BAGU-399634 format. One record per atom (N, C-alpha, C): x, y, z; residue in one letter; atom name. Coordinates in Angstrom, 1 decimal. Each point is the difference from the previous one (the first is absolute). Layout:
REM BAGU-399634
(site (X, Y, Z), 'A', 'CA') ...
***
This chain:
REM BAGU-399634
(site (-62.4, -17.5, -85.4), 'X', 'N') (site (-1.0, 0.0, 1.0), 'X', 'CA') (site (-0.1, -1.3, 0.8), 'X', 'C') (site (0.0, -1.1, -0.8), 'X', 'N') (site (-0.1, -1.3, 0.6), 'X', 'CA') (site (1.2, -0.3, 1.0), 'X', 'C') (site (1.2, 0.5, -0.5), 'X', 'N') (site (1.2, -0.2, 0.9), 'X', 'CA') (site (-0.2, 0.7, 1.3), 'X', 'C') (site (-0.5, 1.3, 0.0), 'X', 'N') (site (-0.2, 0.7, 1.2), 'X', 'CA') (site (-1.1, -0.7, 0.9), 'X', 'C') (site (-1.0, -0.6, -0.6), 'X', 'N') (site (-1.0, -0.7, 0.8), 'X', 'CA') (site (0.6, -1.2, 0.7), 'X', 'C') (site (0.8, -0.8, -0.8), 'X', 'N') (site (0.6, -1.2, 0.6), 'X', 'CA') (site (1.0, 0.4, 1.1), 'X', 'C') (site (0.7, 1.1, -0.2), 'X', 'N') (site (0.9, 0.4, 1.1), 'X', 'CA') (site (-0.8, 0.4, 1.2), 'X', 'C') (site (-1.1, 0.7, -0.2), 'X', 'N') (site (-0.8, 0.4, 1.2), 'X', 'CA') (site (-0.6, -1.2, 0.7), 'X', 'C') (site (-0.5, -1.0, -0.8), 'X', 'N') (site (-0.5, -1.2, 0.7), 'X', 'CA') (site (1.0, -0.7, 0.7), 'X', 'C') (site (1.3, -0.1, -0.5), 'X', 'N') (site (1.0, -0.7, 0.7), 'X', 'CA') (site (0.4, 0.7, 1.3), 'X', 'C') (site (0.1, 1.4, -0.1), 'X', 'N') (site (0.3, 0.7, 1.2), 'X', 'CA') (site (-1.1, -0.2, 1.1), 'X', 'C') (site (-1.3, 0.1, -0.5), 'X', 'N') (site (-1.1, -0.2, 0.9), 'X', 'CA') (site (0.0, -1.4, 0.7), 'X', 'C') (site (0.3, -1.0, -0.8), 'X', 'N') (site (0.0, -1.4, 0.5), 'X', 'CA') (site (1.2, -0.1, 1.0), 'X', 'C') (site (1.1, 0.5, -0.4), 'X', 'N') (site (1.2, -0.2, 0.9), 'X', 'CA') (site (-0.2, 0.8, 1.3), 'X', 'C') (site (-0.6, 1.2, -0.1), 'X', 'N') (site (-0.2, 0.7, 1.3), 'X', 'CA') (site (-1.0, -0.6, 0.8), 'X', 'C') (site (-1.0, -0.7, -0.5), 'X', 'N') (site (-1.0, -0.7, 0.8), 'X', 'CA') (site (0.7, -1.2, 0.7), 'X', 'C') (site (0.8, -0.7, -0.7), 'X', 'N') (site (0.7, -1.1, 0.6), 'X', 'CA') (site (1.0, 0.4, 1.1), 'X', 'C') (site (0.8, 1.1, -0.3), 'X', 'N') (site (1.0, 0.3, 0.9), 'X', 'CA') (site (-0.4, 0.9, 1.2), 'X', 'C') (site (-1.1, 0.8, -0.2), 'X', 'N') (site (-0.3, 0.9, 1.1), 'X', 'CA') (site (-1.4, -0.1, 0.6), 'X', 'C') (site (-0.7, -1.0, -0.3), 'X', 'N') (site (-1.3, -0.2, 0.6), 'X', 'CA') (site (0.2, -0.4, 1.5), 'X', 'C') (site (-0.9, 0.5, 0.9), 'X', 'N') (site (0.1, -0.3, 1.4), 'X', 'CA') (site (-1.3, -0.5, 0.5), 'X', 'C') (site (0.0, -0.7, 1.1), 'X', 'N') (site (-1.2, -0.5, 0.6), 'X', 'CA') (site (-0.9, 1.2, 0.4), 'X', 'C') (site (-1.3, -0.2, -0.1), 'X', 'N') (site (-1.0, 1.0, 0.3), 'X', 'CA') (site (0.0, 0.3, 1.5), 'X', 'C') (site (0.3, -1.0, 0.8), 'X', 'N') (site (0.0, 0.2, 1.5), 'X', 'CA') (site (1.1, 1.0, 0.4), 'X', 'C') (site (1.2, -0.2, -0.5), 'X', 'N') (site (1.1, 0.9, 0.3), 'X', 'CA') (site (-0.3, 1.4, -0.5), 'X', 'C') (site (-0.5, 0.1, -1.2), 'X', 'N') (site (-0.3, 1.3, -0.6), 'X', 'CA') (site (-1.1, 0.7, 0.9), 'X', 'C') (site (-1.0, -0.7, 0.4), 'X', 'N') (site (-1.1, 0.6, 0.8), 'X', 'CA') (site (0.5, 0.6, 1.3), 'X', 'C') (site (0.9, -0.8, 0.7), 'X', 'N') (site (0.6, 0.4, 1.3), 'X', 'CA') (site (0.8, 1.3, -0.2), 'X', 'C') (site (0.8, 0.0, -1.1), 'X', 'N') (site (0.9, 1.2, -0.2), 'X', 'CA') (site (-0.8, 1.2, -0.4), 'X', 'C') (site (-1.1, -0.2, -0.7), 'X', 'N') (site (-0.7, 1.2, -0.5), 'X', 'CA') (site (-1.0, 0.5, 1.0), 'X', 'C') (site (-0.4, -0.7, 1.0), 'X', 'N') (site (-1.0, 0.4, 1.0), 'X', 'CA') (site (0.6, 1.2, 0.8), 'X', 'C') (site (1.3, 0.1, 0.2), 'X', 'N') (site (0.6, 1.0, 0.7), 'X', 'CA') (site (0.5, 1.2, -0.9), 'X', 'C') (site (-0.2, -0.1, -1.3), 'X', 'N') (site (0.5, 0.9, -0.9), 'X', 'CA') (site (-0.7, 1.4, 0.0), 'X', 'C') (site (0.8, 1.1, 0.0), 'X', 'N') (site (-0.6, 1.3, 0.0), 'X', 'CA') (site (-0.1, 0.5, -1.5), 'X', 'C') (site (-0.7, 1.1, -0.2), 'X', 'N') (site (0.0, 0.5, -1.4), 'X', 'CA') (site (1.4, 0.4, -0.5), 'X', 'C') (site (0.2, -0.1, -1.2), 'X', 'N') (site (1.3, 0.3, -0.6), 'X', 'CA') (site (-0.1, 0.8, -1.3), 'X', 'C') (site (1.0, 0.7, -0.3), 'X', 'N') (site (0.1, 0.7, -1.3), 'X', 'CA') (site (0.9, -0.8, -0.9), 'X', 'C') (site (-0.3, -0.1, -1.3), 'X', 'N') (site (0.8, -0.8, -0.9), 'X', 'CA') (site (0.3, 0.8, -1.2), 'X', 'C') (site (1.2, 0.0, -0.5), 'X', 'N') (site (0.4, 0.6, -1.3), 'X', 'CA') (site (0.6, -1.1, -0.9), 'X', 'C') (site (-0.5, 0.0, -1.2), 'X', 'N') (site (0.4, -1.0, -1.0), 'X', 'CA') (site (0.4, 0.7, -1.3), 'X', 'C') (site (1.1, -0.5, -0.5), 'X', 'N') (site (0.4, 0.5, -1.4), 'X', 'CA') (site (0.1, -1.3, -0.9), 'X', 'C') (site (-0.5, 0.2, -1.2), 'X', 'N') (site (0.0, -1.1, -1.0), 'X', 'CA') (site (0.5, 0.4, -1.3), 'X', 'C') (site (0.8, -0.9, -0.6), 'X', 'N') (site (0.3, 0.2, -1.4), 'X', 'CA') (site (-1.0, -0.9, -0.8), 'X', 'C') (site (-0.6, 0.6, -1.0), 'X', 'N') (site (-1.1, -0.8, -0.7), 'X', 'CA') (site (0.3, 0.0, -1.5), 'X', 'C') (site (-0.6, -1.0, -0.7), 'X', 'N') (site (-0.1, -0.1, -1.4), 'X', 'CA') (site (-1.4, 0.0, -0.4), 'X', 'C') (site (-0.5, 0.9, -0.8), 'X', 'N') (site (-1.4, 0.3, -0.3), 'X', 'CA') (site (-0.3, -0.4, -1.5), 'X', 'C') (site (-1.0, -0.8, -0.2), 'X', 'N') (site (-0.5, -0.4, -1.3), 'X', 'CA') (site (-1.4, 0.6, -0.2), 'X', 'C') (site (-0.3, 0.7, -1.0), 'X', 'N') (site (-1.3, 0.6, -0.3), 'X', 'CA') (site (-0.8, -1.0, -0.7), 'X', 'C') (site (-1.3, -0.2, 0.4), 'X', 'N') (site (-0.9, -0.9, -0.7), 'X', 'CA') (site (-0.5, 0.7, -1.3), 'X', 'C') (site (-0.1, 1.3, 0.1), 'X', 'N') (site (-0.6, 0.7, -1.2), 'X', 'CA') (site (0.9, 0.0, -1.2), 'X', 'C') (site (1.2, 0.4, 0.2), 'X', 'N') (site (0.9, 0.2, -1.2), 'X', 'CA') (site (1.2, -0.9, 0.0), 'X', 'C') (site (0.1, -1.0, 1.0), 'X', 'N') (site (1.1, -1.0, 0.0), 'X', 'CA') (site (1.4, 0.6, 0.2), 'X', 'C') (site (0.0, 1.3, 0.5), 'X', 'N') (site (1.3, 0.6, 0.3), 'X', 'CA') (site (0.5, -0.4, 1.4), 'X', 'C') (site (1.3, -0.1, 0.1), 'X', 'N') (site (0.7, -0.4, 1.2), 'X', 'CA') (site (0.9, 1.2, 0.5), 'X', 'C') (site (0.0, 0.2, 1.3), 'X', 'N') (site (0.9, 1.0, 0.5), 'X', 'CA') (site (0.4, -0.3, 1.5), 'X', 'C') (site (1.0, 0.7, 0.5), 'X', 'N') (site (0.4, -0.2, 1.4), 'X', 'CA') (site (-0.5, 1.1, 0.8), 'X', 'C') (site (-0.1, -0.2, 1.3), 'X', 'N') (site (-0.5, 1.0, 0.9), 'X', 'CA') (site (0.5, -0.3, 1.4), 'X', 'C') (site (-0.5, 0.9, 0.9), 'X', 'N') (site (0.3, -0.2, 1.4), 'X', 'CA') (site (-1.3, 0.4, 0.8), 'X', 'C') (site (-0.1, -0.6, 1.2), 'X', 'N') (site (-1.2, 0.2, 0.8), 'X', 'CA') (site (0.6, 0.4, 1.4), 'X', 'C') (site (-0.8, 0.8, 0.7), 'X', 'N') (site (0.3, 0.3, 1.4), 'X', 'CA') (site (-1.4, -0.1, 0.8), 'X', 'C') (site (0.0, -0.8, 1.0), 'X', 'N') (site (-1.2, -0.2, 0.8), 'X', 'CA') (site (0.3, 0.5, 1.4), 'X', 'C') (site (-1.0, 0.7, 0.6), 'X', 'N') (site (0.1, 0.4, 1.4), 'X', 'CA') (site (-1.3, -0.5, 0.6), 'X', 'C') (site (0.1, -1.0, 0.9), 'X', 'N') (site (-1.1, -0.7, 0.6), 'X', 'CA') (site (0.0, 0.1, 1.5), 'X', 'C') (site (-1.1, 0.3, 0.6), 'X', 'N') (site (-0.2, 0.0, 1.5), 'X', 'CA') (site (-0.8, -1.2, 0.3), 'X', 'C') (site (0.6, -0.9, 0.8), 'X', 'N') (site (-0.6, -1.3, 0.4), 'X', 'CA') (site (-0.7, 0.2, 1.3), 'X', 'C') (site (-1.3, -0.1, 0.0), 'X', 'N') (site (-0.8, 0.2, 1.3), 'X', 'CA') (site (0.3, -1.2, 0.9), 'X', 'C') (site (0.1, -1.2, -0.6), 'X', 'N') (site (0.4, -1.2, 0.8), 'X', 'CA') (site (0.7, -0.9, -1.0), 'X', 'C') (site (0.2, -1.3, 0.4), 'X', 'N') (site (0.8, -0.8, -0.9), 'X', 'CA') (site (-0.7, -0.5, -1.2), 'X', 'C') (site (-1.3, 0.3, -0.2), 'X', 'N') (site (-0.7, -0.5, -1.1), 'X', 'CA') (site (-0.4, 1.2, -1.0), 'X', 'C') (site (-0.4, 1.2, 0.5), 'X', 'N') (site (-0.6, 1.0, -0.8), 'X', 'CA') (site (0.8, 1.3, 0.1), 'X', 'C') (site (0.1, 0.6, -1.2), 'X', 'N') (site (0.7, 1.3, -0.1), 'X', 'CA') (site (-0.6, 0.9, -1.1), 'X', 'C') (site (0.4, 1.2, -0.1), 'X', 'N') (site (-0.4, 0.9, -1.1), 'X', 'CA') (site (1.2, 0.9, -0.3), 'X', 'C') (site (0.0, 0.5, -1.2), 'X', 'N') (site (1.1, 0.9, -0.4), 'X', 'CA') (site (-0.1, 0.6, -1.4), 'X', 'C') (site (1.1, 0.4, -0.5), 'X', 'N') (site (0.1, 0.6, -1.3), 'X', 'CA') (site (1.1, -0.7, -0.8), 'X', 'C') (site (-0.1, 0.1, -1.3), 'X', 'N') (site (1.0, -0.6, -0.9), 'X', 'CA') (site (0.2, 1.0, -1.1), 'X', 'C') (site (1.3, 0.2, -0.3), 'X', 'N') (site (0.4, 0.9, -1.1), 'X', 'CA') (site (0.8, -0.9, -1.0), 'X', 'C') (site (-0.4, 0.1, -1.3), 'X', 'N') (site (0.6, -0.8, -1.0), 'X', 'CA') (site (0.5, 1.0, -1.1), 'X', 'C') (site (1.2, -0.2, -0.5), 'X', 'N') (site (0.6, 0.7, -1.1), 'X', 'CA') (site (0.4, -1.0, -1.1), 'X', 'C') (site (-0.6, 0.1, -1.2), 'X', 'N') (site (0.3, -0.9, -1.1), 'X', 'CA') (site (0.8, 0.8, -1.0), 'X', 'C') (site (1.2, -0.5, -0.4), 'X', 'N') (site (0.9, 0.8, -0.9), 'X', 'CA') (site (-0.2, -0.4, -1.4), 'X', 'C') (site (-0.9, 0.6, -0.7), 'X', 'N') (site (-0.2, -0.2, -1.4), 'X', 'CA') (site (0.9, 0.9, -0.8), 'X', 'C') (site (0.1, -0.3, -1.3), 'X', 'N') (site (0.9, 0.7, -0.9), 'X', 'CA') (site (-0.3, 1.5, -0.1), 'X', 'C') (site (-1.3, 0.3, -0.1), 'X', 'N') (site (-0.4, 1.4, -0.2), 'X', 'CA') (site (0.0, 0.8, 1.3), 'X', 'C') (site (-0.4, -0.7, 1.1), 'X', 'N') (site (-0.2, 0.7, 1.3), 'X', 'CA') (site (0.0, -1.0, 1.1), 'X', 'C') (site (0.0, 0.5, 1.2), 'X', 'N') (site (-0.2, -0.8, 1.2), 'X', 'CA') (site (-1.4, 0.2, 0.5), 'X', 'C') (site (-0.7, -1.2, 0.1), 'X', 'N') (site (-1.4, 0.0, 0.4), 'X', 'CA') (site (0.0, -0.2, 1.5), 'X', 'C') (site (-0.9, 0.8, 0.7), 'X', 'N') (site (-0.1, 0.0, 1.4), 'X', 'CA') (site (-1.4, -0.5, 0.5), 'X', 'C') (site (0.0, -0.9, 0.9), 'X', 'N') (site (-1.3, -0.5, 0.6), 'X', 'CA') (site (0.1, 0.1, 1.5), 'X', 'C') (site (-1.2, 0.3, 0.6), 'X', 'N') (site (-0.1, 0.0, 1.4), 'X', 'CA') (site (-1.2, -0.9, 0.4), 'X', 'C') (site (0.2, -0.9, 0.9), 'X', 'N') (site (-1.1, -0.9, 0.4), 'X', 'CA') (site (-0.3, 0.1, 1.5), 'X', 'C') (site (-1.2, -0.2, 0.4), 'X', 'N') (site (-0.4, -0.1, 1.4), 'X', 'CA') (site (-0.1, -1.5, 0.3), 'X', 'C') (site (0.7, -0.5, 1.0), 'X', 'N') (site (0.1, -1.4, 0.3), 'X', 'CA') (site (-0.7, -0.5, 1.2), 'X', 'C') (site (-0.7, -1.0, -0.2), 'X', 'N') (site (-0.5, -0.8, 1.2), 'X', 'CA') (site (0.9, -1.3, -0.1), 'X', 'C') (site (0.6, -0.3, 1.2), 'X', 'N') (site (1.0, -1.1, 0.0), 'X', 'CA') (site (-0.4, -1.1, 1.0), 'X', 'C') (site (0.2, -1.2, -0.4), 'X', 'N') (site (-0.3, -1.2, 0.8), 'X', 'CA') (site (1.1, -1.0, 0.0), 'X', 'C') (site (0.3, -0.5, 1.2), 'X', 'N') (site (1.0, -1.1, 0.1), 'X', 'CA') (site (-0.8, -1.3, 0.4), 'X', 'C') (site (-0.3, -0.8, -1.0), 'X', 'N') (site (-0.7, -1.3, 0.3), 'X', 'CA') (site (0.9, -0.9, 0.8), 'X', 'C') (site (1.3, 0.1, -0.3), 'X', 'N') (site (1.1, -0.7, 0.8), 'X', 'CA') (site (1.1, 0.9, 0.1), 'X', 'C') (site (1.0, -0.4, 0.8), 'X', 'N') (site (1.2, 0.9, 0.2), 'X', 'CA') (site (0.8, 0.2, -1.2), 'X', 'C') (site (-0.1, -0.9, -1.0), 'X', 'N') (site (0.9, 0.1, -1.2), 'X', 'CA') (site (-0.7, 0.5, -1.2), 'X', 'C') (site (-1.3, 0.4, 0.1), 'X', 'N') (site (-0.7, 0.5, -1.2), 'X', 'CA') (site (-0.7, 1.3, 0.4), 'X', 'C') (site (0.1, 1.0, -0.8), 'X', 'N') (site (-0.8, 1.3, 0.1), 'X', 'CA') (site (-0.8, 0.2, -1.2), 'X', 'C') (site (-1.2, 0.3, 0.1), 'X', 'N') (site (-0.9, 0.4, -1.1), 'X', 'CA') (site (-0.4, 1.4, 0.1), 'X', 'C') (site (0.2, 0.8, -1.1), 'X', 'N') (site (-0.4, 1.4, 0.0), 'X', 'CA') (site (-1.1, 0.2, -1.1), 'X', 'C') (site (-1.0, 0.8, 0.3), 'X', 'N') (site (-1.0, 0.3, -0.9), 'X', 'CA') (site (-0.5, 1.4, 0.2), 'X', 'C') (site (-0.4, 0.7, -1.1), 'X', 'N') (site (-0.6, 1.3, 0.2), 'X', 'CA') (site (-0.1, 0.8, -1.3), 'X', 'C') (site (-0.5, 1.2, 0.1), 'X', 'N') (site (-0.2, 0.8, -1.3), 'X', 'CA') (site (1.4, 0.6, -0.4), 'X', 'C') (site (0.3, 0.0, -1.3), 'X', 'N') (site (1.2, 0.5, -0.5), 'X', 'CA') (site (-0.3, 1.2, -0.9), 'X', 'C') (site (0.8, 1.1, 0.2), 'X', 'N') (site (-0.2, 1.2, -0.7), 'X', 'CA') (site (1.2, 0.2, -0.9), 'X', 'C') (site (-0.3, -0.1, -1.3), 'X', 'N') (site (1.1, 0.2, -1.0), 'X', 'CA') (site (0.0, 1.5, -0.3), 'X', 'C') (site (1.1, 0.7, 0.4), 'X', 'N') (site (0.1, 1.4, -0.2), 'X', 'CA') (site (0.2, 0.4, -1.5), 'X', 'C') (site (-0.6, 1.1, -0.4), 'X', 'N') (site (0.1, 0.3, -1.4), 'X', 'CA') (site (1.4, 0.5, -0.3), 'X', 'C') (site (0.3, -0.2, -1.3), 'X', 'N') (site (1.3, 0.4, -0.5), 'X', 'CA') (site (-0.1, 0.4, -1.5), 'X', 'C') (site (1.1, 0.1, -0.7), 'X', 'N') (site (-0.1, 0.4, -1.4), 'X', 'CA') (site (-0.7, -1.0, -0.9), 'X', 'C') (site (0.1, -1.3, 0.3), 'X', 'N') (site (-0.6, -1.1, -0.8), 'X', 'CA') (site (-1.0, -0.8, 0.7), 'X', 'C') (site (-0.5, 0.5, 1.2), 'X', 'N') (site (-1.0, -0.7, 0.7), 'X', 'CA') (site (-0.9, 1.0, 0.8), 'X', 'C') (site (-1.3, -0.3, -0.1), 'X', 'N') (site (-1.0, 0.8, 0.8), 'X', 'CA') (site (-0.1, -0.6, 1.4), 'X', 'C') (site (-0.5, 0.8, 0.9), 'X', 'N') (site (-0.3, -0.5, 1.4), 'X', 'CA') (site (-1.0, -1.2, -0.1), 'X', 'C') (site (0.3, -1.0, 0.8), 'X', 'N') (site (-0.9, -1.2, 0.0), 'X', 'CA') (site (-0.1, -0.6, 1.3), 'X', 'C') (site (-1.1, -0.6, 0.3), 'X', 'N') (site (-0.2, -0.8, 1.3), 'X', 'CA') (site (-0.1, -1.4, -0.4), 'X', 'C') (site (0.7, -0.9, 0.7), 'X', 'N') (site (-0.1, -1.4, -0.2), 'X', 'CA') (site (0.1, -0.8, 1.3), 'X', 'C') (site (0.1, -1.3, -0.1), 'X', 'N') (site (0.1, -0.8, 1.2), 'X', 'CA') (site (1.4, -0.6, 0.1), 'X', 'C') (site (0.6, 0.0, 1.2), 'X', 'N') (site (1.3, -0.4, 0.3), 'X', 'CA') (site (-0.1, -1.3, 0.8), 'X', 'C') (site (0.7, -1.0, -0.4), 'X', 'N') (site (0.1, -1.3, 0.8), 'X', 'CA') (site (1.5, -0.4, 0.0), 'X', 'C') (site (0.4, -0.6, 1.1), 'X', 'N') (site (1.4, -0.4, 0.1), 'X', 'CA') (site (0.2, -1.0, 1.0), 'X', 'C') (site (0.9, -1.0, -0.2), 'X', 'N') (site (0.4, -1.0, 1.0), 'X', 'CA') (site (1.5, 0.1, 0.2), 'X', 'C') (site (0.4, -0.1, 1.3), 'X', 'N') (site (1.4, 0.0, 0.3), 'X', 'CA') (site (0.3, -1.3, 0.8), 'X', 'C') (site (1.1, -0.6, -0.4), 'X', 'N') (site (0.6, -1.1, 0.8), 'X', 'CA') (site (1.0, 0.5, 0.9), 'X', 'C') (site (-0.1, -0.1, 1.3), 'X', 'N') (site (0.9, 0.6, 1.0), 'X', 'CA') (site (1.0, -1.1, 0.6), 'X', 'C') (site (1.2, 0.1, -0.4), 'X', 'N') (site (1.1, -0.8, 0.6), 'X', 'CA') (site (0.6, 0.9, 1.0), 'X', 'C') (site (0.0, -0.5, 1.3), 'X', 'N') (site (0.4, 0.8, 1.1), 'X', 'CA') (site (1.3, -0.5, 0.7), 'X', 'C') (site (1.1, 0.5, -0.3), 'X', 'N') (site (1.3, -0.4, 0.7), 'X', 'CA') (site (-0.1, 0.6, 1.4), 'X', 'C') (site (-0.6, 1.1, 0.3), 'X', 'N') (site (-0.2, 0.6, 1.3), 'X', 'CA') (site (-1.5, 0.4, 0.1), 'X', 'C') (site (-0.5, 0.2, 1.1), 'X', 'N') (site (-1.4, 0.4, 0.2), 'X', 'CA') (site (-0.3, 1.3, -0.6), 'X', 'C') (site (0.9, 1.0, -0.1), 'X', 'N') (site (-0.2, 1.3, -0.5), 'X', 'CA') (site (0.3, 0.3, -1.5), 'X', 'C') (site (0.5, -1.0, -0.6), 'X', 'N') (site (0.4, 0.1, -1.5), 'X', 'CA') (site (-0.5, -1.2, -0.8), 'X', 'C') (site (-0.5, 0.3, -1.2), 'X', 'N') (site (-0.4, -1.1, -0.8), 'X', 'CA') (site (0.3, 0.4, -1.5), 'X', 'C') (site (0.0, -1.1, -0.8), 'X', 'N') (site (0.2, 0.2, -1.5), 'X', 'CA') (site (-0.7, -1.1, -0.7), 'X', 'C') (site (-0.1, 0.1, -1.3), 'X', 'N') (site (-0.6, -1.1, -0.8), 'X', 'CA') (site (-0.7, 0.4, -1.2), 'X', 'C') (site (-0.5, -0.9, -0.7), 'X', 'N') (site (-0.7, 0.3, -1.3), 'X', 'CA') (site (-1.3, 0.8, 0.3), 'X', 'C') (site (-0.4, 0.7, -1.0), 'X', 'N') (site (-1.3, 0.8, 0.0), 'X', 'CA') (site (-0.6, -0.2, -1.4), 'X', 'C') (site (-1.4, -0.2, 0.0), 'X', 'N') (site (-0.7, -0.2, -1.2), 'X', 'CA') (site (-1.3, 0.8, 0.1), 'X', 'C') (site (-0.4, 0.7, -1.0), 'X', 'N') (site (-1.2, 0.8, 0.1), 'X', 'CA') (site (-0.6, 0.4, -1.3), 'X', 'C') (site (-1.2, 0.6, 0.1), 'X', 'N') (site (-0.7, 0.5, -1.2), 'X', 'CA') (site (-0.5, 1.4, 0.3), 'X', 'C') (site (-0.2, 0.8, -1.1), 'X', 'N') (site (-0.8, 1.2, 0.1), 'X', 'CA') (site (-1.1, -0.3, -1.1), 'X', 'C') (site (-1.3, 0.0, 0.5), 'X', 'N') (site (-1.1, -0.3, -0.9), 'X', 'CA') (site (-0.8, 1.2, -0.3), 'X', 'C') (site (-0.1, 0.4, -1.2), 'X', 'N') (site (-0.7, 1.2, -0.5), 'X', 'CA') (site (0.1, 0.2, -1.5), 'X', 'C') (site (-0.1, 1.2, -0.4), 'X', 'N') (site (0.1, 0.3, -1.4), 'X', 'CA') (site (1.3, -0.4, -0.6), 'X', 'C') (site (1.1, 0.2, 0.7), 'X', 'N') (site (1.4, -0.4, -0.4), 'X', 'CA') (site (0.5, -1.1, 1.0), 'X', 'C') (site (-0.6, -1.2, -0.1), 'X', 'N') (site (0.4, -1.0, 1.0), 'X', 'CA') (site (1.4, -0.5, -0.2), 'X', 'C') (site (0.7, -0.4, 1.1), 'X', 'N') (site (1.4, -0.4, 0.0), 'X', 'CA') (site (0.2, -1.1, 0.9), 'X', 'C') (site (1.1, -0.7, -0.2), 'X', 'N') (site (0.4, -1.1, 0.8), 'X', 'CA') (site (1.4, 0.4, 0.5), 'X', 'C') (site (0.3, -0.2, 1.3), 'X', 'N') (site (1.3, 0.3, 0.6), 'X', 'CA') (site (0.6, -1.2, 0.6), 'X', 'C') (site (1.3, 0.0, 0.0), 'X', 'N') (site (0.8, -1.1, 0.6), 'X', 'CA') (site (1.3, 0.6, 0.5), 'X', 'C') (site (0.5, -0.3, 1.2), 'X', 'N') (site (1.2, 0.6, 0.5), 'X', 'CA') (site (0.5, -0.6, 1.3), 'X', 'C') (site (0.8, 0.8, 0.6), 'X', 'N') (site (0.6, -0.4, 1.3), 'X', 'CA') (site (-0.1, 1.2, 1.0), 'X', 'C') (site (-0.3, -0.3, 1.2), 'X', 'N') (site (-0.2, 1.1, 1.0), 'X', 'CA') (site (1.0, -0.2, 1.2), 'X', 'C') (site (0.2, 1.2, 0.7), 'X', 'N') (site (0.8, 0.0, 1.2), 'X', 'CA') (site (-0.8, 0.9, 1.0), 'X', 'C') (site (-0.3, -0.6, 1.1), 'X', 'N') (site (-0.9, 0.7, 1.0), 'X', 'CA') (site (0.7, 0.1, 1.4), 'X', 'C') (site (-0.4, 1.1, 0.7), 'X', 'N') (site (0.5, 0.3, 1.3), 'X', 'CA') (site (-1.1, 0.4, 0.9), 'X', 'C') (site (-0.1, -0.6, 1.2), 'X', 'N') (site (-1.0, 0.3, 1.0), 'X', 'CA') (site (0.6, 0.8, 1.2), 'X', 'C') (site (-0.8, 1.0, 0.4), 'X', 'N') (site (0.5, 0.8, 1.2), 'X', 'CA') (site (-1.0, -0.1, 1.1), 'X', 'C') 
***
């Protein structure tokens, strides 16, 4: 766990140094920006706070950005445990405090399965956006699901804007 946190912090620091831009340039570019649709896929590593189990999973986000700062959308998460695949759906409110960071927050719905009952919890996530082109980005993602079965997630994402 410490190793993943150190890697995440190193990625965060390097992306800040390499890809931060002046606010003036960002404001000028974003003033003429139209609403966009964004699709993100992530590979994640999930650690449960309750039972200390670790598993891999994948996420898919669909976000509609009303402007360069605010958006809303849906998230689907599949966690591949030994006994079954756990499915979660979250409603997202998304905010870009800067061009290279996205924060997502909203209610998370853990769908019932053989070994889990339906549950509602809170979803929070931060993405570091490294942008080789304006319409594509990738980078580390870190998040939590806070509820009866709280979890910590760490991974990498790839996003496309249309």
